[in-house]
C-alpha positions in Angstrom: 68.9 89.1 168.7 71.9 86.7 167.8 69.5 84.5 165.7 67.8 87.3 163.7 71.6 88.7 163.2 72.9 85.1 161.6 69.7 85.0 159.6 70.1 88.5 158.0 74.2 87.6 157.7 73.3 84.7 155.8 70.9 86.4 153.4 73.2 89.0 153.1 75.8 86.6 151.7 73.7 84.7 149.5 72.4 88.0 148.2 76.2 88.8 147.0 76.8 85.7 146.0 74.2 85.8 143.4 75.4 89.7 142.6 79.0 88.0 141.9 77.9 85.2 140.0 75.7 88.1 137.9 78.8 90.2 137.5 80.7 87.3 135.8 78.2 87.4 132.6 79.7 87.8 129.1 79.9 91.5 128.0 78.6 92.4 124.7 80.9 93.4 122.2 84.2 92.2 124.4 86.7 89.8 122.1 88.1 87.7 124.6 87.7 87.2 128.4 90.4 89.0 130.7 93.4 87.1 131.0 93.6 85.1 127.8 95.4 87.5 125.6 98.3 85.8 125.9 97.3 82.5 126.0 98.4 80.8 122.6 96.0 80.0 119.8 95.8 77.8 116.9 93.0 77.6 114.4 91.0 75.3 112.1 93.1 74.2 109.5 90.8 72.1 107.0 87.2 72.0 105.8 85.5 68.6 106.6 82.1 69.3 105.1 79.9 72.0 104.2 76.1 72.6 103.4 74.8 75.7 102.3 78.3 77.6 102.6 80.0 80.1 100.3 83.5 80.1 100.3 84.1 78.0 103.4 87.8 78.2 103.1 87.7 81.8 104.1 87.2 80.4 107.7 90.4 78.4 107.6 93.4 79.9 109.7 93.9 83.4 111.7 91.1 86.0 111.4 91.7 88.1 108.3 88.7 89.7 107.4 87.8 87.3 104.8 84.6 85.3 105.2 82.7 82.1 104.8 79.4 82.7 104.6 76.9 80.2 106.2 72.9 80.3 104.8 70.1 80.0 107.2 69.9 76.2 108.0 73.3 75.6 106.9 76.7 73.5 108.4 80.3 73.7 108.2 82.7 71.4 109.8 86.1 72.1 110.4 89.2 70.2 111.8 91.0 72.0 114.2 95.1 72.1 113.8 95.4 70.7 117.5 92.6 68.9 120.0 91.1 71.6 122.2 91.0 70.6 126.0 88.6 71.8 128.6 90.2 74.5 130.9 88.7 75.6 134.8 88.8 79.0 134.5 88.9 80.2 130.9 87.3 79.9 127.6 88.8 77.1 125.5 88.2 78.7 122.2 86.6 81.5 120.1 84.3 82.0 117.0 85.2 85.2 114.9 82.3 86.6 113.2 81.6 89.8 111.4 78.6 90.4 113.6 76.3 88.9 116.3 74.8 85.7 115.0 72.6 82.7 116.3 74.6 79.7 115.7 74.9 76.4 116.9 78.4 75.1 118.0 79.3 71.3 118.7 82.2 69.2 118.8 82.6 65.7 117.8 83.3 63.4 120.5 83.7 59.9 121.2 81.0 58.7 123.4 81.4 54.9 123.1 83.0 52.0 121.8 86.5 50.3 122.4 89.8 52.3 121.6 90.0 50.2 118.3 86.6 51.2 117.2 85.0 54.2 119.2 82.0 55.4 118.5 81.5 59.2 118.0 78.7 61.7 118.4 77.9 65.7 117.9 77.9 66.9 121.5 77.1 70.8 122.3 80.0 73.1 123.4 79.0 75.8 125.9 78.7 79.2 125.6 81.6 80.7 126.8 82.5 84.0 129.5 83.4 86.2 126.2 81.7 87.0 123.3 82.3 84.1 120.5 83.8 82.2 123.3 83.0 78.6 123.8 84.0 75.8 126.4 84.4 72.1 126.1 82.4 70.3 129.1 84.6 69.5 131.7 82.2 66.1 131.6 82.9 65.3 128.5 86.6 65.4 129.5 86.2 63.6 133.1 84.2 60.8 130.8 87.4 60.1 129.4 87.3 62.3 126.4 90.5 63.6 125.1 89.5 66.9 123.9 87.5 67.4 120.4 89.6 68.5 117.2 86.2 68.7 114.9 83.8 71.5 115.1 80.4 71.9 113.8 78.9 75.3 113.2 75.0 75.5 112.4 73.4 78.5 111.1 70.2 79.0 113.6 69.6 82.6 112.1 67.3 84.2 110.0 70.4 85.8 107.7 73.7 84.7 106.5 76.6 84.0 109.4 79.7 85.7 108.2 82.4 83.4 109.8 86.0 84.5 109.9 87.6 81.7 111.7 87.6 79.5 114.9 90.3 79.4 117.4 91.3 77.0 120.1 93.7 78.2 122.7 96.3 76.2 124.1 96.9 74.6 127.6 
């Protein structure tokens, strides 16, 4: 009898853990994950490159209702005001778009070489807890990468993406 009770308790704990984890999924339409409202933000400061983009400079600075339009297959590379570092509990940044869109998001990370001559590569940024939120992979930070300050947004959608701003959260 005790053995059955132990198995049932274990099964209940496993199922409960799955339910709690599922409850942490992003909520559609939520702008920021709870607890991030007061974190200091910084924004994209400069356009590094653009391909298939109209009004690229409209993506700079704080969200203001003016949009850069990234065409299907287009890309926009932005330099942030500061480096974005990984956090352990919250999103590390936020992309402000006019409507739900399918886009790729990458950061320019040092991956090899020496301190004098580092090698860099585009590495995917992870979708965050909030709508438009993203995270810098903790693995990149543990590998000695000191955050990321260049972001590439690629349009994977069949319609243009209207990008208002990209924000990073302060430490």
